[in-house]
BAFI-3210 file (N, C-alpha, C; in Angstrom, 3 decimals, decimal comma, padded with zeros to 6 digits):
// residues 77
n [1|2|3|4|5|6|7|8|9|10|11|12|13|14|15|16|17|18|19|20|21|22|23|24|25|26|27|28|29|30|31|32|33|34|35|36|37|38|39|40|41|42|43|44|45|46|47|48|49|50|51|52|53|54|55|56|57|58|59|60|61|62|63|64|65|66|67|68|69|70|71|72|73|74|75|76|77]
n.u [000,847|000,615|001,958|000,042|000,639|-000,432|-003,568|-006,730|-009,681|-012,998|-012,798|-013,559|-013,984|-014,709|-015,248|-016,616|-019,972|-019,482|-018,926|-015,951|-014,347|-015,960|-016,454|-014,214|-012,273|-009,322|-006,704|-003,315|-000,753|002,522|004,987|003,223|002,272|000,715|-001,612|-003,115|-005,795|-007,877|-010,495|-010,138|-010,670|-011,758|-010,745|-008,147|-005,722|-006,571|-006,896|-004,189|-003,154|-004,522|-003,423|-000,766|-001,040|-001,595|-004,163|-007,060|-009,383|-012,881|-013,999|-013,480|-010,412|-006,827|-004,363|-001,006|001,328|-000,243|-000,716|-002,651|-002,557|-004,088|-004,834|-002,313|-000,283|002,459|003,777|004,578|006,807]
n.v [-001,183|002,176|005,209|008,018|011,243|013,733|015,008|016,108|017,314|017,699|020,378|023,817|026,815|030,121|033,071|035,862|035,593|033,563|030,297|028,414|026,107|023,249|021,217|019,598|016,677|014,772|012,396|011,863|009,637|008,593|008,695|008,857|010,475|013,441|015,197|018,282|019,171|021,006|023,160|026,731|028,768|026,862|026,387|025,458|026,956|028,287|026,132|025,315|027,644|027,618|025,312|026,092|028,057|030,673|031,471|031,699|029,263|028,352|026,108|022,662|020,697|020,497|018,175|017,579|015,159|014,079|016,235|019,106|021,752|023,927|024,623|024,789|027,035|027,386|025,421|026,261|027,817]
n.w [000,001|-000,896|000,411|001,311|000,215|-000,331|000,372|-000,472|000,828|000,247|-000,764|-000,927|-002,691|-003,442|-005,395|-004,482|-005,342|-007,051|-007,346|-007,425|-006,798|-005,787|-003,365|-003,929|-003,956|-003,517|-003,692|-003,456|-003,928|-002,812|-005,312|-007,434|-010,490|-011,306|-013,283|-013,865|-015,589|-017,770|-019,094|-019,736|-016,931|-015,208|-012,680|-012,222|-011,723|-009,432|-007,669|-007,391|-006,229|-003,798|-002,714|-002,263|-000,393|-001,170|-001,627|000,378|001,689|001,631|002,697|003,671|003,645|003,449|003,358|003,968|004,002|006,045|007,749|008,395|006,188|006,113|008,700|009,831|009,095|009,306|007,996|005,536|005,894]
ca.u [000,001|001,401|001,740|-000,599|001,438|-001,292|-004,990|-007,643|-010,982|-014,167|-012,301|-014,510|-013,437|-015,556|-014,917|-017,933|-021,052|-019,072|-018,183|-014,885|-014,116|-017,137|-016,339|-013,158|-011,503|-008,246|-005,663|-002,113|000,153|003,942|005,395|002,258|002,391|-000,638|-001,796|-004,349|-006,155|-009,247|-010,638|-009,898|-011,675|-012,373|-010,231|-006,819|-004,804|-007,108|-006,539|-002,761|-002,965|-004,999|-002,458|000,466|-001,357|-001,802|-005,613|-007,765|-010,496|-014,097|-014,385|-012,652|-009,079|-005,710|-003,408|000,299|001,910|-001,132|-000,903|-003,474|-001,851|-005,065|-004,732|-000,911|000,368|003,904|004,317|005,104|008,020]
ca.v [000,005|003,392|006,270|009,237|012,423|014,914|014,675|017,242|016,831|018,571|021,756|024,795|028,157|030,992|034,481|036,488|034,619|032,644|029,138|027,938|024,714|022,850|019,883|018,841|015,733|014,152|011,747|011,579|008,737|008,711|008,126|009,137|011,685|013,985|016,290|019,049|019,504|021,457|024,386|028,009|029,185|025,760|026,364|024,833|027,870|028,522|024,961|025,384|028,761|027,139|024,325|026,709|029,049|032,018|031,734|031,041|028,409|028,526|024,852|021,508|020,624|020,046|017,484|017,266|014,159|013,886|017,459|020,115|022,994|024,993|024,994|024,963|027,834|027,331|024,390|026,938|028,592]
ca.w [-000,003|-001,016|001,382|000,794|000,534|-000,406|000,355|-000,498|001,279|000,107|-000,881|-001,455|-002,899|-004,256|-005,515|-004,388|-005,510|-008,110|-006,830|-008,312|-006,393|-005,022|-002,802|-004,608|-003,157|-004,292|-002,900|-004,248|-003,206|-003,116|-006,585|-008,496|-011,297|-011,438|-014,236|-013,680|-016,956|-017,935|-019,880|-019,100|-015,957|-014,451|-011,307|-012,118|-011,043|-008,094|-006,865|-007,065|-005,303|-002,494|-002,227|-001,765|000,628|-001,706|-001,559|001,479|001,250|002,418|003,320|003,368|004,258|002,618|004,219|003,403|004,915|007,173|008,523|007,726|005,869|006,311|010,106|010,215|008,051|009,476|007,112|004,349|006,203]
c.u [000,887|000,985|001,098|000,244|000,611|-002,744|-005,807|-009,013|-012,037|-013,794|-013,343|-013,827|-014,366|-014,935|-016,253|-019,008|-020,714|-018,277|-017,179|-014,608|-015,250|-017,007|-015,316|-012,407|-010,521|-007,245|-004,508|-001,158|001,595|004,262|004,433|002,609|000,969|-000,618|-003,129|-004,689|-007,611|-009,297|-010,339|-011,041|-012,269|-011,809|-008,859|-005,852|-005,268|-006,770|-005,078|-002,465|-003,465|-003,995|-001,197|000,212|-001,553|-003,272|-006,170|-008,905|-011,691|-014,538|-013,465|-011,304|-008,071|-004,680|-002,144|001,024|001,086|-001,390|-001,707|-002,647|-002,799|-004,940|-003,305|-000,154|001,891|004,554|004,955|006,404|009,236]
c.v [001,237|004,432|007,488|010,429|013,712|014,454|015,966|016,700|017,920|020,060|022,653|026,158|028,905|032,360|035,214|035,415|033,552|031,465|028,638|026,453|024,317|021,410|018,996|017,946|015,003|013,541|011,393|010,773|008,942|008,000|008,377|010,430|012,166|015,150|016,962|019,635|019,953|022,749|025,633|028,352|028,093|025,628|025,739|025,707|028,163|027,356|025,034|026,525|028,396|026,173|024,976|027,885|030,463|032,428|031,019|030,195|028,649|027,234|023,727|021,573|020,130|019,456|017,166|016,379|014,024|015,106|018,470|021,352|024,187|025,511|025,354|025,706|027,795|026,310|025,011|027,676|027,713]
c.w [000,000|000,018|000,706|001,202|000,488|-000,496|000,433|-000,164|001,150|000,030|-001,540|-001,540|-003,827|-004,336|-005,581|-004,457|-006,545|-007,526|-007,867|-008,045|-005,459|-004,549|-003,472|-003,627|-004,052|-003,334|-003,825|-003,392|-003,676|-004,429|-007,739|-009,225|-011,573|-012,420|-013,920|-015,035|-017,025|-018,716|-019,052|-018,136|-015,105|-013,032|-011,144|-011,324|-009,621|-007,181|-006,455|-006,100|-003,894|-001,879|-001,673|-000,830|000,135|-001,717|-000,328|000,899|002,145|003,108|002,894|004,057|003,229|003,563|003,435|004,398|006,185|008,029|007,724|007,449|005,997|007,745|010,504|009,127|008,162|008,556|005,868|004,622|006,304]
res [m|s|e|t|i|l|e|i|k|e|l|k|k|s|f|g|d|n|p|i|l|q|g|l|s|l|e|i|k|k|g|e|v|v|v|i|l|g|p|s|g|c|g|k|s|t|l|l|r|c|l|n|g|l|e|s|i|q|g|g|d|i|l|l|d|g|q|s|i|v|e|n|k|k|i|f|t]
***
């Protein structure tokens, strides 16, 4: 069984009344290669900005090696 290195749980992000990410969940295991693909405006860049702490989220959680990066902003320093 592979170790999960990144887990996204029910991620929600909106800009005003415009929902961008609605309950997105994803699990990435060690050694996996992941591609984020979609049309313009579907939330690819917003997802990456949420993952690296440049955007706040309205709901859900992001776990890196089992630790919430939403609650523990020190993980980026």
